[in-house]
PLY file of the C-alpha trace (Angstrom):
ply
format ascii 1.0
element vertex 97
property float x
property float y
property float z
element edge 96
property int vertex1
property int vertex2
end_header
8.80 -44.65 41.11
7.19 -41.97 42.67
5.26 -43.17 46.33
1.45 -42.72 46.24
-0.30 -41.28 49.13
-3.57 -41.74 50.02
-5.60 -38.70 51.32
-9.01 -39.12 52.76
-11.30 -35.27 51.98
-7.91 -33.89 51.55
-9.87 -30.66 51.19
-12.97 -30.00 53.13
-12.81 -26.44 52.12
-16.54 -25.25 52.28
-17.75 -22.33 50.45
-21.24 -20.36 51.13
-23.13 -18.94 48.64
-26.32 -16.84 50.48
-28.01 -20.35 51.93
-26.17 -22.72 49.58
-23.18 -24.50 50.77
-20.52 -26.32 49.18
-18.48 -28.62 50.79
-15.02 -29.80 48.07
-13.99 -33.39 49.89
-11.53 -33.27 46.76
-10.17 -31.08 44.09
-7.97 -31.70 41.11
-5.22 -30.59 43.03
-5.87 -33.22 45.31
-6.49 -36.09 42.43
-4.03 -35.15 39.75
-6.59 -33.03 37.81
-8.44 -36.63 37.67
-11.64 -35.65 39.49
-13.29 -33.30 42.49
-15.53 -33.98 44.80
-18.06 -31.70 46.82
-21.97 -32.08 48.11
-23.98 -29.32 47.78
-26.77 -28.54 50.54
-29.63 -26.61 48.77
-32.50 -25.66 51.66
-35.77 -26.54 50.67
-37.25 -24.10 47.98
-34.03 -22.83 46.87
-32.51 -22.78 43.47
-28.58 -23.58 42.78
-26.84 -20.23 41.40
-24.82 -22.09 38.93
-25.48 -21.19 35.38
-26.52 -23.29 32.44
-22.82 -24.99 31.39
-21.63 -28.17 29.57
-18.69 -30.50 30.76
-16.19 -30.06 28.17
-13.18 -31.60 30.37
-15.26 -33.91 32.89
-17.97 -36.11 33.43
-20.64 -34.56 36.36
-22.15 -37.30 38.56
-24.89 -36.54 40.68
-26.19 -38.57 43.97
-29.19 -37.82 45.87
-29.21 -37.78 49.46
-32.09 -36.33 50.92
-34.70 -34.35 49.41
-35.05 -33.66 45.48
-33.26 -31.18 43.30
-34.86 -30.97 39.57
-31.76 -30.89 36.92
-32.86 -29.77 33.68
-30.81 -31.19 30.78
-31.43 -30.64 27.06
-34.80 -28.99 28.32
-35.37 -32.16 30.16
-36.54 -32.49 33.48
-34.42 -34.95 35.76
-35.22 -35.24 39.28
-32.39 -36.92 41.57
-33.86 -37.75 45.18
-32.12 -40.44 47.94
-30.81 -42.82 46.13
-30.74 -41.96 42.74
-28.02 -40.69 40.37
-27.35 -38.98 37.37
-24.55 -38.51 34.92
-23.97 -35.94 33.01
-21.25 -36.96 30.17
-18.39 -35.00 28.98
-18.66 -33.14 25.58
-22.15 -33.14 25.87
-23.40 -30.65 23.91
-26.63 -30.38 26.42
-26.11 -27.87 29.10
-26.95 -28.59 32.82
-29.16 -26.63 35.07
0 1
1 2
2 3
3 4
4 5
5 6
6 7
7 8
8 9
9 10
10 11
11 12
12 13
13 14
14 15
15 16
16 17
17 18
18 19
19 20
20 21
21 22
22 23
23 24
24 25
25 26
26 27
27 28
28 29
29 30
30 31
31 32
32 33
33 34
34 35
35 36
36 37
37 38
38 39
39 40
40 41
41 42
42 43
43 44
44 45
45 46
46 47
47 48
48 49
49 50
50 51
51 52
52 53
53 54
54 55
55 56
56 57
57 58
58 59
59 60
60 61
61 62
62 63
63 64
64 65
65 66
66 67
67 68
68 69
69 70
70 71
71 72
72 73
73 74
74 75
75 76
76 77
77 78
78 79
79 80
80 81
81 82
82 83
83 84
84 85
85 86
86 87
87 88
88 89
89 90
90 91
91 92
92 93
93 94
94 95
95 96
């Protein structure tokens, strides 16, 4: 039987895209391809540089810590602020922006 190793914030990799900061806490390599966990820091008035996309391989879970980000799902705005969460299901036909 293979022994499992518990890793906390194994990656701690930060990527800067202009004023945005993305800090990966866990990547697919850390979880045998099952999950990645990251924080996105978006300064007031900035937009995410991510294009509209679908999640064919995993669910995307958003959780607000501070401020409010508005996500557009299938043309409808969804605001995620402190303590709020949203789930964009796997293989959803609705693009997430």
